[in-house]
C-alpha positions in Angstrom: -5.7 7.2 2.6 -8.5 9.6 3.1 -9.2 12.8 1.3 -7.8 14.9 4.1 -4.5 13.0 4.1 -4.1 13.3 0.3 -5.2 17.0 0.4 -2.5 17.6 3.1 0.1 15.9 0.9 -1.0 18.0 -2.1 -0.8 21.2 -0.1 2.6 20.5 1.3 4.1 19.3 -2.0 2.5 22.1 -4.0 2.3 25.4 -2.1 4.2 24.4 1.0 1.2 25.4 3.1 -1.0 22.8 4.8 -4.1 24.3 6.5 -7.7 23.3 6.6 -7.3 20.3 4.4 -5.9 18.3 7.4 -9.3 17.3 8.7 -8.6 13.8 10.1 -9.4 10.3 8.9 -13.1 10.7 9.0 -13.4 13.7 6.7 -14.6 12.7 3.3 -13.8 16.1 1.7 -11.9 17.4 -1.2 -9.2 20.1 -0.8 -11.9 22.7 -1.6 -13.9 21.6 1.4 -16.8 20.1 -0.6 -17.9 16.7 0.7 -17.4 13.7 -1.4 -20.5 12.0 -2.8 -22.3 9.6 -0.6 -21.7 6.9 -3.1 -18.4 7.4 -5.1 -18.9 4.5 -7.4 -20.0 4.7 -11.0 -20.4 1.5 -13.0 -22.6 -0.1 -15.6 -25.4 -2.0 -13.8 -26.0 -4.8 -16.4 -24.5 -8.3 -16.2 -21.7 -8.6 -18.8 -20.5 -5.1 -18.1 -17.6 -4.5 -15.8 -18.9 -3.1 -12.5 -18.3 -2.9 -8.8 -20.5 -4.9 -6.4 -20.7 -3.8 -2.8 -19.8 -6.7 -0.4 -19.7 -4.9 2.9 -19.4 -1.7 5.0 -16.6 -1.0 7.4 -15.2 1.8 9.5 -12.8 3.7 7.2 -11.3 0.6 5.5 -7.6 0.9 4.6 -6.8 -2.6 3.2 -8.4 -5.9 2.2 -6.8 -9.3 2.2 -7.3 -13.0 3.0 -5.7 -15.7 5.1 -5.9 -18.7 2.7 -9.6 -19.4 3.1 -13.0 -17.9 2.1 -12.9 -15.1 4.6 -11.9 -11.5 3.9 -10.0 -9.4 6.5 -10.4 -5.6 6.3 -8.1 -3.2 8.3 -9.9 -0.2 9.6 -8.0 3.1 10.2 -8.8 3.5 13.9 -7.0 0.2 14.7 -9.3 -2.8 14.1 -9.4 -5.7 11.7 -12.9 -6.7 10.6 -13.9 -10.1 9.2 -16.2 -10.8 6.4 -17.4 -14.4 6.5 -20.3 -16.0 4.6 -21.2 -12.6 3.1 -21.6 -10.9 6.5 -19.3 -8.6 8.5 -18.8 -10.3 11.9 -19.9 -8.2 14.9 -16.6 -8.7 16.8 -13.3 -7.6 15.2 -10.5 -10.0 14.5 -8.1 -7.7 16.3 -8.6 -4.4 18.2 -5.4 -2.4 18.9 -7.1 1.1 18.9 -5.2 1.9 22.1 -1.9 1.6 20.3 -2.8 3.4 17.1 -2.6 7.1 16.2 -5.1 7.8 13.4 -5.3 11.1 11.5 -3.7 12.5 8.4 -2.0 9.6 6.8 -1.8 7.6 10.1 -3.6 4.6 11.4 -3.8 0.9 11.0 -2.6 0.6 7.4 -2.3 -3.1 6.5 -2.1 -6.7 7.6 -0.2 -9.7 6.2 -0.9 -13.3 7.1 2.1 -15.7 7.3 2.4 -18.0 4.3 1.9 -20.9 6.7 -0.9 -19.2 8.7 -3.0 -22.4 8.8 -0.1 -24.0 10.7 1.2 -21.3 12.9 -1.6 -18.7 13.2 0.8 -15.8 12.8 0.0 -12.4 11.1 1.7 -9.0 11.0 0.3 -5.5 11.1 1.7 -2.1 10.0 0.4 0.9 12.0 1.4 4.3 13.3 1.8 4.4 17.1 0.6 7.1 19.5 3.8 9.0 18.8 3.2 8.9 15.1 6.0 6.4 14.3 5.7 3.3 12.2 5.5 0.0 14.0 5.5 -3.5 12.6 4.1 -6.0 15.0 3.3 -9.8 15.0 0.2 -11.4 16.5 -1.2 -14.8 16.8 -4.8 -16.1 16.3 -6.7 -17.2 19.3 -6.5 -20.9 20.1 -10.3 -21.0 20.8 -11.8 -18.9 18.0 -10.4 -18.7 14.4 -12.2 -15.3 14.0 -10.5 -13.7 16.9 -6.8 -12.9 17.4 -5.0 -13.0 20.8 -4.2 -9.3 21.6 -1.8 -10.4 24.3 0.3 -12.3 21.8 1.7 -9.1 20.2 5.4 -8.5 19.8 7.1 -5.6 18.2 9.5 -6.3 15.3 10.3 -2.8 14.1 9.7 0.8 15.3 10.7 3.4 12.7 10.7 7.1 13.6 8.7 9.3 11.3 9.9 13.0 11.1 6.6 14.2 9.6 3.0 13.0 9.6 2.8 12.0 6.0 4.4 9.5 3.7 4.3 6.5 6.1 4.1 3.9 3.4 2.0 1.3 5.0 2.0 -1.9 3.0 3.1 -5.3 4.2 3.2 -8.2 1.8 4.8 -11.6 1.8 6.8 -12.3 -1.4 7.0 -15.6 -3.3 10.3 -16.1 -1.5 8.4 -16.3 1.8 10.0 -13.1 3.2 8.1 -10.1 4.5 8.3 -7.0 2.4 7.7 -3.6 4.0 7.1 -0.4 2.0 8.5 2.7 3.7 7.8 6.3 2.5 10.5 9.0 2.6 9.3 10.4 5.9 7.1 13.2 4.6 7.0 16.9 4.2 7.8 17.7 0.6 10.7 17.2 -1.8 12.3 14.7 0.6 14.1 17.3 2.7 16.2 14.7 4.5 17.2 12.9 1.3 15.9 9.6 2.7 15.2 8.2 -0.7 18.8 8.4 -1.8 20.5 8.5 1.6 22.2 5.2 2.4 21.4 5.4 6.1 18.0 4.7 7.6 14.9 2.8 6.6 12.8 5.6 5.1 12.3 5.8 1.4 13.1 2.1 1.0 11.6 -1.3 0.4 12.6 -3.5 3.3 12.7 -7.3 3.4 13.0 -9.5 6.5 12.8 -13.1 7.4 10.1 -13.6 10.1 11.0 -17.3 10.6 14.6 -16.6 11.7 14.9 -15.7 15.3 11.2 -15.6 15.7 11.4 -16.6 19.4 13.5 -13.6 20.6 13.8 -9.9 19.9 13.8 -8.4 17.3 11.7 -11.5 16.2 13.1 -11.6 12.7 16.3 -12.2 10.8 17.9 -10.9 7.6 17.6 -12.9 4.4 21.1 -14.1 3.4 20.7 -12.5 -0.1 19.6 -9.1 1.0 21.7 -6.8 -1.2 23.1 -4.5 1.6 23.6 -7.1 4.3 26.9 -6.6 6.2 28.8 -3.7 7.8 27.9 -0.1 6.9 24.9 1.5 5.3 22.2 0.9 4.0 20.9 -1.1 6.9 20.6 -4.9 6.5 16.8 -4.8 6.2 16.9 -2.6 3.0 16.1 -4.4 -0.2 15.6 -1.5 -2.6 15.9 2.3 -2.4 14.6 5.6 -4.0 10.9 5.4 -3.1 8.7 8.4 -2.2 5.6 6.8 -0.8 4.9 3.2 -1.9 1.4 3.3 -0.3 0.4 0.1 -2.0 2.5 -2.7 -3.7 1.7 -6.3 -4.5 3.1 -9.5 -6.0 1.4 -11.2 -8.9 0.3 -14.5 -7.4 0.9 -16.3 -10.7 4.3 -15.0 -11.8 5.8 -13.5 -8.6 6.4 -10.2 -10.3 6.4 -7.1 -8.0 4.3 -4.0 -8.8 4.6 -0.8 -6.9 2.3 2.3 -7.0 4.6 5.1 -5.8 2.8 8.4 -5.0 4.3 11.4 -6.8 5.2 14.9 -5.8 3.7 17.7 -8.0 3.3 16.1 -11.4 3.6 12.4 -11.9 2.2 9.2 -10.4 4.1 6.1 -11.2 3.8 2.3 -11.5 7.0 0.4 -11.0 7.6 -3.1 -12.1 10.2 -5.7 -11.0 10.2 -9.2 -12.6 10.3 -12.1 -10.3 13.8 -12.9 -9.0 15.0 -9.4 -9.8 15.0 -6.0 -8.0 17.4 -6.6 -5.1 19.4 -3.3 -4.7 17.2 -1.5 -7.2 17.0 2.3 -7.1 13.6 3.7 -8.1 15.0 7.3 -8.5 13.3 9.5 -6.0 14.1 12.4 -5.5 16.5 12.6 -8.4 13.5 11.7 -10.6 9.7 11.9 -10.3 8.4 9.2 -12.5 10.5 9.3 -15.7 11.3 13.0 -15.4 14.3 14.6 -13.8 13.4 16.3 -10.5 16.2 17.4 -8.2 20.0 17.3 -7.8 19.8 18.1 -4.1 20.3 14.6 -2.8 22.5 13.0 -5.4 24.9 14.1 -8.1 24.1 11.0 -10.2 22.8 12.2 -13.5 19.1 11.4 -13.8 19.6 9.8 -17.2 22.5 7.7 -16.2 20.6 4.5 -16.4 21.1 3.8 -12.7 17.4 4.4 -11.9 14.5 2.1 -12.6 11.9 4.0 -14.7 8.2 3.3 -14.3 6.3 1.1 -16.8 3.3 3.4 -16.5 2.7 6.9 -15.3 0.2 9.7 -15.4 0.2 13.4 -14.7 -2.0 15.6 -12.6 -3.2 17.6 -15.6 -6.7 16.1 -15.6 -7.2 16.5 -11.8 -5.6 13.2 -10.7 -3.4 13.5 -7.6 -2.3 10.3 -5.9 -2.0 6.7 -7.1 -3.4 3.8 -5.2 -1.5 0.7 -6.4 -3.4 -2.5 -7.0 -3.0 -6.1 -8.2 -2.7 -8.2 -11.3 -6.1 -9.8 -11.7 -6.1 -13.6 -11.5 -9.8 -14.3 -10.7 -12.7 -15.4 -12.8 -15.6 -12.9 -12.2 -14.1 -10.3 -14.4 -12.4 -12.1 -17.3 -11.7 -8.9 -19.2 -9.2 -8.0 -16.5 -7.3 -11.3 -16.6 -3.5 -10.7 -16.5 -3.8 -6.9 -16.2 -2.5 -4.9 -13.3 -5.4 -2.8 -12.0 -4.9 0.5 -10.1 -6.5 3.9 -9.6 -6.3 7.5 -8.6 -7.5 8.8 -5.2 -8.9 12.1 -6.3 -10.6 11.5 -9.6 -11.5 7.9 -9.0 -10.2 6.9 -12.4 -9.1 3.3 -12.8 -6.6 1.8 -15.2 -5.2 -1.5 -16.3 -1.6 -2.0 -17.4 0.3 -5.0 -18.9 3.1 -5.9 -21.2 2.0 -7.0 -24.7 4.3 -7.8 -27.5 7.3 -6.3 -25.7 5.7 -3.0 -25.0 3.7 -1.6 -22.1 0.0 -0.9 -22.7 -2.3 1.1 -20.4 -6.0 1.5 -20.8 -8.7 3.4 -18.8 -11.4 1.3 -17.3 -15.1 2.2 -17.8 -15.8 2.5 -14.1 -14.6 4.8 -11.3 -14.0 4.6 -7.5 -13.4 7.9 -5.8 -11.4 8.1 -2.6 -10.0 4.6 -3.1 -7.8 3.7 -0.2 -6.7 0.3 -1.3 -7.2 -2.7 -3.6 -7.2 -6.3 -2.3 -7.6 -9.9 -3.4 -9.2 -13.0 -1.9 -8.0 -16.5 -1.9 -9.5 -17.2 -5.4 -7.8 -14.1 -6.9 -10.9 -12.0 -7.1 -10.2 -8.2 -6.9 -11.7 -5.8 -4.4 -11.5 -2.0 -3.8 -11.9 -0.2 -0.5 -13.2 3.4 -0.6 -13.4 5.9 2.2 -17.2 6.1 2.3 -16.8 3.0 4.4 -17.5 0.5 1.7 -15.7 -2.4 0.0 -16.6 -3.5 -3.5 -15.8 -6.5 -5.7 -15.0 -6.3 -9.4 -17.3 -8.4 -11.5 -18.9 -8.6 -14.9 -20.8 -11.9 -14.3 
């Protein structure tokens, strides 16, 4: 997300007033109106020292991913997907759906996920906010003539989810190790979850969704419900829901080696949290919002369940806003080779300060360490086919982690 979007969120959740901070996706400004530095990266320049290496420039990048080969695909907020191939950004976008996308605040083209059998079927999925400001999940197919271009006419809509406010759209799509598509949905926005979407059984907001894109793929709604989805059947929550109690899971990921799920859930006034679910677990989990913010009790407005009841999944790592941090951007467990000191660690950062951390379980306890580099206005992390780690920042640049 951009500074304006995060500033809007802070204004709403703090004072209840959102004014000049809502500047649009192109405004690289802090809440005080001061422009962000031209280059938000600080890192040691010498080989052998962990650093960030620029690999390309894009138009407000929101997500970085791969399709099983050497290329990188970068979603751009206005509604395009750019391709980085052989070290160069291709002149023509992979996909251009600008006419469908509303970009501003926390809206835009937010992520893309390639089908696990993309090389066979050419299918991929995008998450964006439409012209009305609602979330849409759509499927497209690559062009038969050019592997670096998608067929814009192939698009079909899987889900359209009404958004009551302009913030907390979630935005992440990710295929799990089970082959199903996971969709992170925020609580609908404003502040304090006024509609109780995190804990309310009905609706898709404040939830993690899981759908089977191979079932019923030839007819609307172009997906099916996995047979082991925890709420499948009559009544609420809807069949698509896999877990509940999320505020704004802007970025989540699966460890490519273990299949574990990591969620960076953006906090309200005080606490940013990292949630962890071991592979094969988590169906029906309740991550606590808005009964809890992080590990702390927050509100009784939406549930009478005691916050210390043990029903809620507590984060494995969290940090406060006391040092100027404001909004977590979730990352990935590093499985590459260019930065061996990160091997097996979950890497993530804060949007406002640019501080980066690594977290992992060691000896039965969770350990978190601050990294010696920063990346301000980080919109997303990403990984390539080899497991190398990237970070996108809203000065239109994408960097790769390396110490080689």
